[in-house]
Residue frames as a rotation matrix with the C-alpha (Angstrom) as fourth column:
MET 1
0.309 -0.931 -0.193 34.09
-0.865 -0.191 -0.464 -27.25
0.396 0.310 -0.864 -17.80
SER 2
0.633 -0.218 -0.743 36.09
0.254 0.965 -0.067 -30.41
0.731 -0.146 0.666 -17.31
LYS 3
0.860 -0.371 -0.351 38.40
0.353 -0.066 0.933 -30.74
-0.369 -0.926 0.074 -14.33
SER 4
-0.089 -0.937 0.339 41.43
0.955 0.016 0.296 -30.26
-0.282 0.350 0.893 -16.62
GLU 5
-0.037 0.164 0.986 39.90
0.612 -0.776 0.152 -27.08
0.790 0.609 -0.072 -18.01
CYS 6
0.931 0.364 0.025 39.25
0.179 -0.517 0.837 -25.81
0.317 -0.775 -0.546 -14.48
TYR 7
0.468 -0.838 -0.280 42.91
0.646 0.109 0.755 -26.38
-0.603 -0.534 0.593 -13.62
ALA 8
-0.295 -0.579 0.760 44.05
0.939 -0.324 0.118 -24.58
0.178 0.749 0.639 -16.76
GLU 9
0.375 0.532 0.759 41.79
0.377 -0.835 0.399 -21.63
0.847 0.137 -0.514 -15.96
VAL 10
0.990 0.017 -0.140 42.82
0.138 -0.329 0.934 -21.30
-0.031 -0.944 -0.328 -12.32
HIS 11
0.182 -0.982 0.047 46.47
0.889 0.185 0.418 -21.73
-0.419 -0.034 0.907 -13.29
GLN 12
-0.232 -0.220 0.947 46.19
0.753 -0.657 0.032 -18.75
0.615 0.721 0.318 -15.62
GLN 13
0.731 0.556 0.396 44.39
0.149 -0.696 0.703 -16.72
0.666 -0.455 -0.591 -12.94
ILE 14
0.791 -0.494 -0.362 47.12
0.458 0.084 0.885 -17.47
-0.407 -0.865 0.293 -10.39
LYS 15
-0.141 -0.902 0.409 49.90
0.980 -0.068 0.189 -16.60
-0.143 0.427 0.893 -12.86
ALA 16
0.055 0.228 0.972 48.20
0.544 -0.823 0.162 -13.31
0.837 0.520 -0.170 -13.73
VAL 17
0.912 0.374 0.168 47.74
0.064 -0.534 0.843 -12.23
0.405 -0.758 -0.511 -10.12
ILE 18
0.735 -0.653 -0.185 51.21
0.355 0.137 0.925 -13.19
-0.578 -0.745 0.332 -8.88
ASP 19
0.446 -0.586 0.676 53.07
0.800 -0.077 -0.595 -11.83
0.401 0.807 0.434 -11.90
GLY 20
0.004 -0.580 0.814 55.83
0.049 -0.813 -0.580 -9.60
0.999 0.042 0.025 -10.54
GLU 21
0.787 0.314 0.530 54.97
-0.496 -0.187 0.848 -10.32
0.365 -0.931 0.008 -6.89
THR 22
-0.153 -0.963 -0.224 58.11
-0.438 0.269 -0.858 -11.05
0.886 -0.033 -0.463 -4.87
SER 23
-0.336 0.075 0.939 56.48
-0.936 0.083 -0.342 -12.06
-0.103 -0.994 0.042 -1.58
ARG 24
-0.885 0.003 -0.465 56.23
-0.082 0.983 0.163 -15.83
0.458 0.183 -0.870 -1.17
THR 25
-0.756 0.642 -0.128 53.43
0.284 0.146 -0.948 -15.31
-0.590 -0.752 -0.293 1.36
ALA 26
-0.180 0.703 -0.688 51.40
-0.650 -0.610 -0.453 -13.31
-0.738 0.366 0.567 -1.14
ARG 27
-0.490 -0.067 -0.869 52.00
-0.811 0.399 0.427 -15.86
0.318 0.915 -0.250 -3.90
PHE 28
-0.943 0.121 -0.309 51.00
0.206 0.944 -0.258 -18.81
0.261 -0.307 -0.915 -1.69
ALA 29
-0.606 0.760 -0.236 47.96
0.066 -0.247 -0.967 -16.95
-0.793 -0.602 0.099 -0.28
THR 30
-0.239 0.485 -0.841 46.75
-0.899 -0.438 0.003 -16.16
-0.367 0.757 0.540 -3.79
ALA 31
-0.660 -0.065 -0.748 47.12
-0.489 0.793 0.362 -19.75
0.570 0.605 -0.556 -4.94
ALA 32
-0.930 0.327 -0.169 45.35
0.348 0.635 -0.690 -21.13
-0.118 -0.700 -0.704 -1.86
CYS 33
-0.433 0.799 -0.418 42.47
-0.262 -0.555 -0.789 -18.69
-0.863 -0.232 0.449 -2.27
LEU 34
-0.191 0.368 -0.910 41.93
-0.973 -0.194 0.126 -19.20
-0.130 0.909 0.395 -6.00
LEU 35
-0.802 -0.106 -0.588 42.24
-0.240 0.958 0.155 -23.00
0.547 0.265 -0.794 -5.79
SER 36
-0.861 0.499 -0.098 39.83
0.289 0.321 -0.902 -23.12
-0.418 -0.805 -0.421 -2.87
GLN 37
-0.254 0.795 -0.551 37.29
-0.533 -0.590 -0.607 -20.97
-0.807 0.139 0.573 -4.71
MET 38
-0.383 0.066 -0.921 37.58
-0.902 0.186 0.388 -22.91
0.197 0.980 -0.012 -7.97
PHE 39
-0.546 0.026 -0.837 37.15
-0.158 0.978 0.133 -26.35
0.823 0.205 -0.530 -6.41
SER 40
-0.851 0.357 0.385 34.88
-0.422 -0.028 -0.906 -25.69
-0.313 -0.934 0.175 -3.42
PRO 41
0.601 0.033 0.798 33.31
-0.799 -0.005 0.602 -27.71
0.024 -0.999 0.023 -1.83
ARG 42
0.850 -0.298 -0.435 35.52
0.171 0.936 -0.308 -30.62
0.499 0.187 0.846 -2.97
PHE 43
-0.310 -0.950 0.022 38.58
0.386 -0.147 -0.911 -28.78
0.869 -0.274 0.413 -1.59
TYR 44
0.687 0.604 -0.403 37.73
0.555 -0.080 0.828 -28.57
0.468 -0.793 -0.390 2.10
TRP 45
0.703 -0.589 -0.398 41.17
0.060 -0.509 0.859 -27.31
-0.709 -0.627 -0.323 3.24
THR 46
0.707 -0.471 0.527 43.69
0.611 0.033 -0.791 -25.77
0.355 0.882 0.311 0.84
GLY 47
0.925 -0.363 0.113 47.03
-0.378 -0.843 0.383 -24.42
-0.044 -0.397 -0.917 1.94
PHE 48
0.388 -0.897 -0.212 50.75
-0.147 0.167 -0.975 -24.53
0.910 0.409 -0.067 2.34
TYR 49
0.920 -0.376 -0.107 53.10
0.185 0.179 0.966 -25.89
-0.344 -0.909 0.235 4.92
GLU 50
0.723 -0.691 0.018 56.49
-0.430 -0.470 -0.771 -24.23
0.541 0.549 -0.637 4.55
VAL 51
0.307 -0.736 -0.604 59.86
0.705 0.602 -0.375 -25.67
0.639 -0.311 0.704 5.44
ASP 52
0.973 0.001 -0.232 60.89
0.183 -0.614 0.768 -24.03
-0.142 -0.789 -0.597 8.70
PRO 53
0.588 -0.798 0.131 64.18
-0.210 -0.308 -0.928 -22.19
0.781 0.518 -0.349 8.06
HIS 54
-0.001 -0.575 0.818 65.27
-0.973 -0.189 -0.134 -22.96
0.232 -0.796 -0.559 11.64
LYS 55
-0.169 0.020 0.985 64.27
-0.413 0.906 -0.089 -26.64
-0.895 -0.422 -0.145 11.60
GLN 56
-0.487 -0.143 -0.861 64.94
-0.865 -0.058 0.499 -28.06
-0.121 0.988 -0.095 8.13
ASP 57
-0.930 0.191 -0.313 63.08
0.109 0.959 0.261 -31.30
0.350 0.208 -0.913 8.94
GLU 58
-0.468 0.799 -0.377 59.84
0.664 0.036 -0.747 -29.62
-0.583 -0.600 -0.547 9.96
LEU 59
-0.516 0.444 0.732 56.97
0.555 -0.478 0.681 -27.90
0.652 0.758 0.000 8.16
VAL 60
-0.738 0.341 -0.583 55.15
0.360 -0.532 -0.767 -24.90
-0.572 -0.775 0.270 9.62
VAL 61
0.163 0.907 0.389 51.69
0.898 0.027 -0.440 -23.80
-0.410 0.421 -0.809 8.54
GLY 62
-0.917 -0.387 -0.094 51.60
0.290 -0.811 0.508 -21.05
-0.272 0.439 0.856 5.93
PRO 63
-0.607 0.721 -0.334 48.78
-0.760 -0.649 -0.019 -19.37
-0.230 0.242 0.943 4.00
TYR 64
-0.934 0.352 0.059 45.63
0.356 0.907 0.227 -21.44
0.027 0.233 -0.972 3.79
GLN 65
-0.415 0.905 0.094 41.85
-0.813 -0.415 0.409 -21.47
0.409 0.093 0.908 3.33
GLY 66
0.005 0.499 -0.867 39.75
0.051 0.865 0.498 -23.66
0.999 -0.047 -0.021 5.59
THR 67
0.933 0.356 -0.054 39.45
0.031 0.070 0.997 -24.80
0.359 -0.932 0.054 9.16
LEU 68
0.604 -0.729 0.323 42.31
-0.730 -0.344 0.590 -24.64
-0.319 -0.592 -0.740 11.65
GLY 69
0.629 -0.487 -0.606 45.42
-0.232 0.626 -0.744 -26.36
0.742 0.609 0.281 10.34
CYS 70
0.692 -0.548 -0.470 48.15
0.720 0.471 0.510 -28.14
-0.058 -0.691 0.720 12.24
LEU 71
0.874 -0.393 -0.287 50.82
-0.331 -0.912 0.244 -25.65
-0.357 -0.118 -0.927 13.23
ARG 72
-0.098 -0.972 -0.213 53.83
-0.972 0.047 0.232 -27.93
-0.216 0.229 -0.949 12.67
ILE 73
0.946 0.309 0.101 54.43
-0.273 0.923 -0.270 -31.25
-0.177 0.228 0.957 10.95
ALA 74
0.019 -0.967 0.252 57.68
-0.493 0.210 0.844 -33.21
-0.870 -0.141 -0.472 11.14
PHE 75
-0.154 -0.174 -0.973 59.01
-0.978 0.168 0.124 -34.66
0.141 0.970 -0.196 7.88
SER 76
-0.943 -0.317 -0.097 58.81
-0.294 0.935 -0.199 -38.05
0.154 -0.159 -0.975 9.62
ARG 77
-0.652 0.750 0.114 55.02
0.288 0.383 -0.878 -37.92
-0.702 -0.539 -0.465 10.11
GLY 78
0.163 0.959 -0.230 51.87
0.067 -0.244 -0.968 -37.95
-0.984 0.142 -0.104 8.04
VAL 79
0.543 0.183 0.820 51.10
0.790 0.220 -0.572 -37.38
-0.285 0.958 -0.025 4.39
CYS 80
0.968 -0.239 0.076 52.61
-0.204 -0.928 -0.313 -33.88
0.145 0.287 -0.947 4.34
GLY 81
0.361 -0.874 0.325 55.77
-0.603 0.047 0.796 -35.26
-0.711 -0.484 -0.510 5.93
ALA 82
0.204 -0.238 0.950 55.93
0.499 0.860 0.108 -38.01
-0.843 0.451 0.294 3.30
ALA 83
0.848 0.125 0.515 55.67
0.519 -0.388 -0.761 -35.47
0.105 0.913 -0.394 0.47
ALA 84
0.801 -0.590 0.103 58.41
-0.598 -0.783 0.171 -33.37
-0.020 -0.199 -0.980 2.07
ARG 85
0.264 -0.705 0.658 60.62
-0.373 0.554 0.744 -36.41
-0.889 -0.442 -0.117 2.76
THR 86
0.079 -0.159 0.984 60.28
0.626 0.776 0.075 -38.00
-0.776 0.610 0.161 -0.69
GLY 87
-0.649 -0.253 -0.717 59.81
-0.272 -0.803 0.530 -34.91
-0.710 0.540 0.452 -2.85
LYS 88
-0.929 0.369 0.009 56.89
0.181 0.434 0.882 -36.68
0.322 0.822 -0.470 -4.53
THR 89
-0.387 0.886 0.255 53.18
-0.821 -0.457 0.343 -35.93
0.420 -0.077 0.904 -4.68
GLN 90
-0.984 0.165 0.069 51.10
0.095 0.808 -0.582 -38.02
-0.152 -0.566 -0.810 -2.31
ILE 91
-0.333 0.939 -0.083 47.50
-0.723 -0.198 0.662 -38.98
0.606 0.281 0.745 -3.12
VAL 92
-0.995 0.063 0.078 45.56
-0.014 0.687 -0.726 -40.67
-0.099 -0.724 -0.683 -0.34
ALA 93
-0.526 0.845 -0.094 42.07
-0.013 0.102 0.995 -41.97
0.850 0.524 -0.043 -1.16
ASN 94
0.685 0.702 -0.198 41.20
0.152 0.128 0.980 -42.67
0.713 -0.701 -0.019 2.49
VAL 95
-0.065 -0.779 0.624 43.28
-0.571 -0.484 -0.663 -40.92
0.819 -0.399 -0.413 5.15
HIS 96
0.482 0.332 0.811 41.82
-0.872 0.267 0.409 -43.18
-0.080 -0.905 0.419 7.84
ALA 97
0.988 -0.150 -0.035 43.73
0.140 0.970 -0.199 -46.09
0.064 0.191 0.979 6.29
VAL 98
0.236 -0.945 0.227 47.10
0.013 -0.230 -0.973 -44.31
0.972 0.233 -0.042 6.72
ALA 99
0.314 -0.112 -0.943 48.71
0.840 0.496 0.220 -45.36
0.443 -0.861 0.249 9.99
ASP 100
-0.424 -0.580 -0.695 50.56
0.848 -0.524 -0.081 -42.10
-0.317 -0.624 0.715 10.65
HIS 101
-0.137 0.463 0.876 47.99
0.604 -0.662 0.444 -39.70
0.785 0.590 -0.188 9.20
ILE 102
-0.899 -0.132 -0.417 47.82
0.409 -0.589 -0.697 -36.50
-0.153 -0.797 0.584 11.24
ALA 103
-0.075 0.969 0.236 44.18
0.926 -0.020 0.377 -35.60
0.370 0.247 -0.896 11.76
CYS 104
-0.974 -0.226 -0.007 44.22
0.219 -0.933 -0.285 -31.81
0.058 -0.279 0.959 11.92
ASP 105
-0.421 0.907 -0.031 40.48
-0.888 -0.418 -0.192 -31.95
-0.187 -0.054 0.981 11.18
ALA 106
-0.597 0.206 0.775 38.38
-0.084 0.945 -0.316 -35.07
-0.798 -0.254 -0.547 11.66
ALA 107
0.484 0.850 -0.209 36.20
-0.280 -0.076 -0.957 -34.14
-0.829 0.522 0.202 8.66
THR 108
-0.055 -0.592 -0.804 39.04
-0.985 -0.100 0.141 -34.91
-0.164 0.799 -0.578 6.23
ASN 109
0.671 0.328 0.665 38.64
-0.241 0.945 -0.222 -38.18
-0.701 -0.011 0.713 4.33
SER 110
0.571 -0.560 0.600 41.10
0.816 0.466 -0.341 -37.85
-0.088 0.685 0.724 1.43
GLU 111
0.624 -0.490 -0.609 44.13
-0.096 -0.821 0.563 -35.75
-0.775 -0.293 -0.559 0.67
ILE 112
0.658 -0.586 0.473 46.66
0.674 0.180 -0.716 -34.72
0.335 0.790 0.513 -1.96
VAL 113
0.699 -0.532 -0.478 49.99
0.040 -0.638 0.769 -33.13
-0.714 -0.556 -0.424 -1.06
VAL 114
0.789 -0.400 0.466 52.29
0.512 0.011 -0.859 -31.62
0.338 0.917 0.213 -3.69
PRO 115
0.124 -0.815 -0.566 55.89
0.812 -0.245 0.530 -30.59
-0.570 -0.526 0.631 -2.97
VAL 116
0.984 0.107 0.144 56.88
0.166 -0.845 -0.508 -27.04
0.067 0.524 -0.849 -3.93
PHE 117
0.219 -0.976 -0.013 60.48
0.911 0.200 0.361 -26.50
-0.350 -0.090 0.933 -5.04
ASP 118
0.468 -0.175 -0.866 62.39
-0.197 -0.976 0.091 -23.30
-0.862 0.128 -0.491 -5.68
LYS 119
0.869 -0.090 -0.487 64.17
-0.494 -0.078 -0.866 -22.75
0.040 0.993 -0.112 -9.00
LEU 120
-0.178 -0.984 -0.017 67.31
-0.955 0.177 -0.239 -24.39
0.238 -0.026 -0.971 -7.57
GLY 121
-0.063 0.251 -0.966 65.38
-0.222 0.940 0.259 -27.57
0.973 0.231 -0.003 -6.76
SER 122
-0.961 -0.260 -0.094 65.23
0.045 0.188 -0.981 -27.12
0.273 -0.947 -0.169 -2.98
LEU 123
-0.145 0.943 -0.300 62.00
0.806 0.288 0.518 -27.97
0.575 -0.167 -0.801 -1.19
VAL 124
-0.879 -0.118 0.463 60.40
-0.099 -0.903 -0.419 -24.82
0.467 -0.413 0.782 0.25
ALA 125
-0.443 0.813 0.379 56.86
-0.809 -0.181 -0.559 -26.01
-0.385 -0.554 0.738 1.01
VAL 126
-0.902 0.366 0.230 54.12
0.429 0.822 0.375 -28.50
-0.052 0.437 -0.898 0.35
LEU 127
-0.564 0.826 0.001 50.66
-0.770 -0.526 0.361 -27.70
0.299 0.203 0.932 -0.98
ASP 128
-0.957 0.286 0.056 48.16
0.215 0.822 -0.528 -29.68
-0.197 -0.493 -0.848 1.08
ILE 129
-0.493 0.864 -0.102 44.56
-0.789 -0.394 0.471 -30.13
0.367 0.313 0.876 -0.05
ASP 130
-0.931 0.269 0.247 42.00
0.049 0.763 -0.645 -32.06
-0.361 -0.588 -0.723 1.97
SER 131
-0.517 0.834 -0.193 38.52
-0.533 -0.137 0.835 -33.21
0.670 0.534 0.516 1.03
THR 132
-0.308 0.526 0.793 35.59
-0.822 0.272 -0.500 -34.47
-0.479 -0.806 0.348 3.08
GLN 133
0.757 0.529 -0.384 34.96
-0.654 0.614 -0.442 -36.92
0.002 0.586 0.811 0.22
LYS 134
0.215 -0.678 0.703 36.83
-0.047 0.712 0.701 -40.21
-0.976 -0.184 0.121 0.02
ASN 135
-0.193 -0.415 0.889 38.86
0.802 0.456 0.386 -40.78
-0.566 0.787 0.245 -3.14
ALA 136
0.685 0.557 -0.469 38.49
0.293 -0.800 -0.523 -37.13
-0.667 0.221 -0.712 -4.16
PHE 137
0.348 -0.670 -0.655 41.83
-0.715 -0.642 0.277 -36.81
-0.606 0.372 -0.703 -5.98
ASP 138
0.764 -0.085 0.640 43.31
0.400 0.840 -0.366 -38.42
-0.506 0.536 0.676 -9.08
ALA 139
-0.158 -0.903 0.400 46.00
0.896 0.039 0.442 -38.03
-0.415 0.428 0.803 -11.73
THR 140
0.195 0.297 0.935 44.21
0.713 -0.697 0.072 -35.00
0.673 0.652 -0.348 -13.21
ASP 141
0.992 0.129 0.005 44.44
0.081 -0.659 0.748 -33.22
0.100 -0.741 -0.664 -9.86
GLN 142
0.430 -0.900 -0.067 48.08
0.550 0.203 0.810 -34.22
-0.716 -0.385 0.582 -9.55
ALA 143
-0.197 -0.515 0.834 48.98
0.978 -0.160 0.132 -32.88
0.066 0.842 0.536 -13.00
GLY 144
0.467 0.477 0.745 47.06
0.470 -0.847 0.247 -29.63
0.749 0.235 -0.619 -12.50
LEU 145
0.994 -0.064 -0.087 48.46
0.050 -0.441 0.896 -28.94
-0.096 -0.895 -0.435 -9.04
GLU 146
0.244 -0.966 0.088 52.04
0.731 0.243 0.638 -29.85
-0.637 -0.091 0.765 -9.95
ALA 147
-0.061 -0.219 0.974 51.88
0.889 -0.456 -0.047 -27.44
0.455 0.862 0.223 -12.91
ILE 148
0.774 0.401 0.490 50.62
0.137 -0.862 0.488 -24.65
0.618 -0.310 -0.722 -10.66
CYS 149
0.870 -0.442 -0.217 53.29
0.243 0.003 0.970 -25.35
-0.428 -0.897 0.110 -8.04
THR 150
0.056 -0.898 0.437 56.06
0.981 0.132 0.145 -25.00
-0.188 0.420 0.888 -10.62
ASP 151
-0.072 -0.019 0.997 55.00
0.580 -0.814 0.026 -21.39
0.812 0.580 0.069 -11.22
LEU 152
0.808 0.522 -0.273 54.69
0.505 -0.375 0.778 -20.29
0.303 -0.766 -0.566 -7.59
LEU 153
0.543 -0.700 -0.464 58.33
0.279 -0.371 0.886 -19.34
-0.792 -0.611 -0.006 -7.06
TYR 154
0.659 -0.373 -0.654 60.84
-0.698 -0.626 -0.347 -17.45
-0.280 0.685 -0.673 -9.16
């Protein structure tokens, strides 16, 4: 299967499993699990950082698959913070070249972070995916992940 076909397949799997599920945690956990399984080992860490309801300029770790994640990330720092701040997907070919990259795990070499919005257009989370490979993500990943993220919330 091509990468685009893999994204289409996992997107359908996620939609089928979360259909009717009202828990955001369950929806995010399902997406993290199925994405991780579909794209392992390229996806080394797959998970969500949610906007903290008590600190609107900070992300807090949510459901994920992989090694220990950072617990909190300010919107002003790192690749996840940039995605939260700008509302735009961030693709980083080499995280070591990013001055304010937050190294939650030294094995990470590249990263893609996709903002997740609710149906009213408010940011609720970011989907963060790390790879041990450099330059692991491209426009196909961006398109596939953005499509999945649009279906994660009601």
